[in-house]
N, C-alpha and C positions, 0 to 999 in steps of 0.2 A: 492506369485507367482513371477517368475523371468521375468523381462522385459529387452529387449535390446533397449536402446536409441541410435539413430544414428543422431548426430547433431554436426556440426563443429563450431557453434557460442558458445563461452564459456559462455556468459551472459545468453543466452536463455537456453543452456544446463544445467547450474547450477540451474536455476529456475525450470526446468522440473524435474531434478533429485531429488531436494529437495521435490517437490510436490508429486512425485511418492513414495518416501520413507516415507513421512508423511502418505500416504494412504496405508502403509504396503506392498508396492511392494519391491522386491529385484531388484536392478538396476545395469546393466552393461552399460557403456557409451563408444561408439565408435565414434571417431571424424572424421573419413573419411571412404569412401566406401570400401576400401581394408580391413581395420581392421574389418569393419562390416561383410563383406563376410566371413572372417576367423572365426569370432565369431559364425555366423550362421551355418557354416560347422561343428563346434566342440561342440556346446552347444545347449541344448533344451530350448526354451523359450515359455512362455505362450502368449506373445504379443511383437510386434515390433512397436516402434514409430520412424518413418523414415522421415528425412528431404530430399527433393529432390536435393537441391543445395549443393552437397558435393564435396570435392577435391578428386583427384586420380581416383575414380570410382564414377560415378553419382548415385544418389539415385534411379533413374529410372532403371539403369542397375542392381543395387543391387536387386531391386524388381523383375525384369524379371528373373534374375538368380535363385533367391529364388523359384519362382513358377516353373521354368523349372526343378528344382531339385525335384519337387514334395512336397515341404514343404508348408503346408497349415496353418501355424501359422497366426493368425489375424494381419493385418498391418494397422496402422493408419498413413496416410501420412500428413506431415506438409510441407508447402511451401509458399513462398511469391509470387509465380506465381498464380495470381488470375483469369486467363482467363478460359473460359469454356473448351477450347481445352486442357489446361493443366490438369484440373480436370478430364475430360473424359479420357485423356491419362493415368493418374495414375490409375483410377478405372479399365480401360480395361487391364492394365498391371498386375492387381491382387491385388490392394489395396482394403481393406474392408471399409475404411472410409477416409474422407478427411477434413482437418482443415487448413484454410488459416491463415497466419500471418498478423497482430498480433492477438493473441487469448487470451481468459481468461483461466487461469490455472484450474479453477474449471470445465469449460466445457471440457477441455482435459481429466481430471480425469474421468468425467462422461462418455465420449465417450469410454475411455479405458474399464471401467466397462461394458458398453453396449456391446462392442465387445466380451468381455470374456463371458458374459451371453449367447450371441448368439452361441459362439463356444461350450459352455457347454450344449446347448439345453435348457436354461432357459429363461423364458419370464419376470420374476420378480426378483428383487434384493434379497429378502429374501430366505435363504436356510433353509428348514424345514426337520428335520430328527428325527422321533419319537418325543421325548419330547424336542428336541433341536431346537432352533431358532437362526440362524446366520444372521446378517446383515452386509455384506461387506462394505456398504457405511458408516455406523456409527461405524464399527469395534466393534460390541457388540455381546455377546453370552448370551443366556438365556437357562436355563434348567427348564422345567415345570414352566415357567414364572418368574424364579428367575435369576437375573443378575449374571454372573460369570466373574471374572477378569482373563484374560490370558496375558502372556508375548507376545512380538512380535514374538518370535520363535515358541511358542506354537500355536499362531494364524496361522502362515504360514503353519505349519504342518497340522493343522485341516482343513484349506481351501483346501490344496492339496489332502487330503484324501476324504473330502466330495464331491469335484468336480470330483473325479475319483472313485465313489462308485462301488464296485465289482471288481475293478482292483488293485491288489496288487502293492504297491509302495515300491521299493527297498530302502535300506538305502542311496545308492548313489543318487537315484532320489530325495529323500527328501532333501539330502544335497544340491543338485543343486537348489532346490527351496528356500533354506535358505541363501546361501552364494554367494556373488558377487565376482568379480575378486580380490578385495583388502582385502577380509576377510579371516582370517585363520579358517579352519574347526576344531572345537573342538572335541577331542576324546570322544566317547560314548555320545555325545550330543543328538543324535536322541533318543537313548534309554531313557535318562533322561527326555526329553520333552514328549515322549509318556507316560511314567510312570506318569508324572504330569497331563497330559490330562485325563488319566483314573481316577485319584484321584478326579479331579475337575468335570468331565462330566459323569462319570460312567465307571465301570470296563469292561463292555461288549461292549462299543462303538467301540473300536479299537481292531481288532483281529491280533495276530501275525501269519504270514504265514511262517512256518519253512523253513529256507534256502533261503527265498525270501525277506521278509520285513513285511509290515503292510497293513491292508486293513479295510475299513469301508464297511460292506456288504450292498448290496441293500436291502431295506425293503421288 
């Protein structure tokens, strides 16, 4: 899943970016509010991690503009401002959760996953689909109780399809979930990864929707 990190502090940003990537998120990193707003206008994200103390355009203004545009992407606010007034202001402006600095990276990752579960209408971490059991926290997949190894790209496509059951995902949408700003999109990569997923998890798991893309049907 693709995440937009909005943070102007290089040290903090590097740590968060590394942690999110290790947790199998695709990460774009904007270092000021203006670039963040441009990214949000042009790219679809599963989650936004937003620092309020930004140059050029404040994090609060980025958040307000995002919600005024009707974008309901989950937003986790990070800030060194620890007062109740600041926390309430961020939440009332449209933030979904709030984490004060300094923070533990494992807690940030856990809060990100919790926000995604809520957005997807899930109350538990495990995703069960027929004989398939997927654990996003441990990044493991089992078929009928047997562990199956996936590459990071295969994992990202599987999560995108499973969390959008019944909704066909176009090739471009799947590419958006796989590749960040600095990554080159590989030709025919989606087709290859889907083919590998079918071999590993079952030929009937992913259905091709002609002229559209791929879908995992609702049970």
